[in-house]
C-alpha positions as CSV (number, residue, x, y, z in Angstrom):
1,M,0.0,0.0,0.0
2,Q,1.3,3.4,-0.7
3,E,3.2,4.8,2.1
4,I,1.4,8.5,3.2
5,F,2.9,11.1,5.5
6,Y,0.2,14.0,5.9
7,E,-0.2,16.8,8.5
8,E,-2.5,19.7,9.2
9,T,-2.6,22.4,12.1
10,S,-6.0,23.9,13.5
11,V,-4.8,27.0,14.2
12,V,-6.6,28.8,17.0
13,Q,-8.8,31.7,16.2
14,N,-8.7,35.2,17.6
15,G,-5.1,34.6,18.0
16,S,-4.5,38.4,19.4
17,K,-7.1,37.5,22.3
18,E,-5.6,34.1,23.2
19,K,-2.2,35.8,23.3
20,T,-3.5,38.7,25.4
21,K,-5.0,36.0,28.0
22,F,-2.0,34.0,28.4
23,K,0.3,36.7,28.8
24,L,-2.2,38.2,31.7
25,F,-2.3,34.3,33.4
26,D,1.3,34.5,32.9
27,I,2.0,37.8,34.6
28,I,-0.5,36.7,37.4
29,S,1.0,33.7,38.2
30,W,4.4,35.3,38.4
31,I,2.8,37.6,40.9
32,F,1.7,34.5,43.2
33,F,5.2,32.9,42.9
34,L,6.7,36.4,43.8
35,L,4.4,37.1,46.5
36,V,6.0,33.8,48.3
37,P,9.5,34.8,49.3
38,I,8.2,38.1,50.0
39,T,5.5,36.9,52.5
40,F,8.3,34.8,54.4
41,F,10.5,38.1,54.3
42,I,7.8,40.5,55.6
43,V,6.7,37.9,58.3
44,F,10.1,36.7,59.3
45,T,11.5,39.9,59.9
46,S,8.3,41.8,61.6
47,Y,6.9,38.7,63.9
48,N,8.3,37.8,67.1
49,F,8.7,34.3,66.9
50,D,10.1,33.9,70.6
51,H,6.4,35.4,71.4
52,N,4.7,32.3,69.8
53,L,6.4,30.2,67.5
54,F,3.0,28.1,66.5
55,V,1.3,31.1,65.7
56,G,4.3,32.8,64.1
57,L,4.7,29.6,61.6
58,I,0.9,29.6,60.8
59,I,1.1,33.3,59.3
60,M,3.9,32.6,57.5
61,I,3.4,28.8,55.9
62,V,-0.5,29.4,55.1
63,P,-0.3,32.4,53.1
64,M,3.1,31.1,51.3
65,V,1.3,28.0,50.5
66,V,-1.9,29.7,49.5
67,F,0.2,32.1,47.2
68,L,2.2,29.1,45.9
69,I,-1.0,27.0,44.8
70,L,-2.6,29.9,43.0
71,G,0.4,30.7,41.1
72,I,0.5,26.8,39.7
73,V,-3.1,26.7,38.9
74,I,-2.9,30.2,37.1
75,G,0.2,28.8,35.5
76,K,-1.5,25.8,34.2
77,K,-4.8,27.5,33.3
78,K,-2.5,30.2,30.7
79,N,-1.8,26.9,28.8
80,T,-5.3,26.5,27.9
81,F,-4.8,29.9,25.8
82,C,-2.9,30.1,22.5
83,V,-3.3,26.3,21.9
84,D,-3.5,24.8,18.1
85,H,-3.8,21.2,17.6
86,D,-1.3,19.2,15.2
87,Y,-2.8,16.4,13.3
88,T,-0.5,14.1,11.6
89,F,-1.6,10.8,9.6
90,I,1.4,8.3,8.8
91,S,0.2,5.5,6.5
92,G,-2.4,4.0,8.8
93,S,-1.9,6.1,11.6
94,I,-3.2,9.5,13.2
95,R,-1.4,11.3,15.9
96,V,-2.8,14.5,17.5
97,S,-0.7,17.0,19.6
98,Q,-1.5,20.4,21.5
99,V,1.1,23.0,20.4
100,I,1.0,25.8,23.3
101,K,2.0,29.4,21.9
102,Q,3.9,27.8,19.3
103,Y,6.5,26.0,20.9
104,K,5.4,23.8,23.8
105,R,4.3,20.7,22.0
106,K,2.3,18.1,24.1
107,F,1.0,14.7,22.7
108,I,-2.7,13.7,23.0
109,I,-3.6,10.7,21.4
110,E,-2.7,8.2,18.9
111,F,-5.2,5.6,17.1
112,E,-5.1,3.3,13.8
113,T,-7.1,3.7,10.9
114,N,-8.8,0.1,11.8
115,Q,-9.9,1.5,15.0
116,I,-12.1,3.8,13.5
117,E,-15.7,2.9,13.6
118,R,-17.4,6.0,12.2
119,I,-16.2,9.3,10.3
120,G,-18.6,11.8,9.6
121,K,-19.4,15.9,10.2
122,V,-20.0,17.5,13.7
123,G,-23.8,18.4,13.7
124,G,-25.4,15.5,11.6
125,D,-28.2,13.0,13.1
126,T,-25.4,10.2,13.2
127,F,-22.9,12.5,15.1
128,E,-25.9,13.5,17.5
129,R,-26.8,10.0,18.2
130,Y,-22.9,9.1,19.1
131,N,-22.7,12.2,21.1
132,S,-25.9,11.3,23.4
133,M,-23.8,8.0,23.9
134,N,-22.5,7.3,27.8
135,I,-18.8,7.3,25.5
136,S,-15.5,9.3,26.2
137,K,-15.8,12.4,24.3
138,T,-12.5,14.6,23.5
139,V,-12.7,17.9,21.4
140,L,-9.3,18.1,19.6
141,T,-9.7,21.8,18.4
142,E,-10.2,25.2,20.1
143,N,-12.3,26.5,17.3
144,S,-16.4,26.1,17.7
145,E,-16.9,27.0,14.0
146,A,-14.2,25.7,11.3
147,S,-11.9,28.2,9.3
148,E,-12.0,28.6,5.8
149,G,-11.2,25.4,3.6
150,K,-12.0,23.0,6.9
151,S,-15.1,21.0,8.7
152,I,-15.4,19.8,12.1
153,Y,-15.2,16.3,12.0
154,Y,-16.0,13.5,14.4
155,F,-14.2,10.2,14.6
156,V,-15.6,7.2,16.7
157,I,-12.6,5.0,17.6
158,N,-13.6,1.7,19.0
159,A,-10.3,0.3,20.6
160,E,-10.7,-3.0,22.7
161,G,-14.4,-2.5,23.0
162,K,-14.1,0.9,24.5
163,K,-15.9,3.7,22.0
164,Q,-14.3,7.3,22.0
165,L,-15.8,10.3,20.3
166,L,-13.0,12.7,18.8
167,T,-13.9,16.0,17.3
168,M,-11.2,17.5,14.8
169,E,-10.9,20.6,12.5
170,L,-9.5,19.0,9.1
171,T,-9.7,19.5,5.5
172,E,-11.4,16.9,3.1
173,R,-7.9,15.8,2.3
174,F,-7.0,14.8,5.2
175,I,-10.3,12.4,5.2
176,V,-9.8,11.2,1.8
177,N,-6.1,9.9,3.0
178,V,-7.5,8.2,6.1
179,V,-10.2,6.5,3.9
180,K,-7.4,4.9,1.6
181,Y,-6.3,2.8,4.7
182,T,-9.8,2.0,5.4
183,S,-13.1,1.8,3.4
184,T,-15.8,4.4,2.5
185,R,-18.0,2.1,4.6
186,V,-16.3,4.3,7.7
187,L,-18.1,7.1,6.7
188,D,-21.8,7.9,7.9
189,D,-24.5,8.3,5.4
190,E,-24.9,11.9,5.6
191,Y,-21.3,12.8,4.8
192,L,-21.2,9.9,2.0
193,N,-24.3,11.4,0.3
194,E,-22.4,14.6,0.7
195,L,-19.2,13.5,-1.0
196,K,-21.6,11.8,-3.9
197,K,-23.1,15.0,-4.6
198,K,-19.9,16.7,-5.2
199,K,-18.8,14.1,-7.9
200,L,-22.4,14.7,-9.8
């Protein structure tokens, strides 16, 4: 069978707003981190620990722990902004990664074409039926509406009896490459009919 390597990226829309949010949360997280040593210094130099050591430790440690936790939580939250998704198809395998602010890559999921039960476009009756099922659901794009030349597709993956519903923002060319390693039988009826109409 023909060896195929094909890659696409779902770039987050409203990129300037996303960058602003990322920067704001980054600044806030660093402020909380800086408050940890500042709190230590203020309490250590102003409180008389000889008077009551236990109370002094509580006054110093509790706010330091709170600031540290807030810094970590907000620092993680910033990584939900400026998130693109890379979709890579390599001869029967599909790999999805997140790219945060165009430099930090995080692997999300990999699956084989022989694990695909159904492919179609989000919003159709078949998608709604799967979406109503009690199965794992993962959205692999930050965009609620597709960019020009793309559509939001769903993949139902069945691995060892466990189904997952994945949604991705892709071009039709990506789907065509996937079908080369499966068959049109994995396409839901609505999407298959849409493709047939295009050929007429």
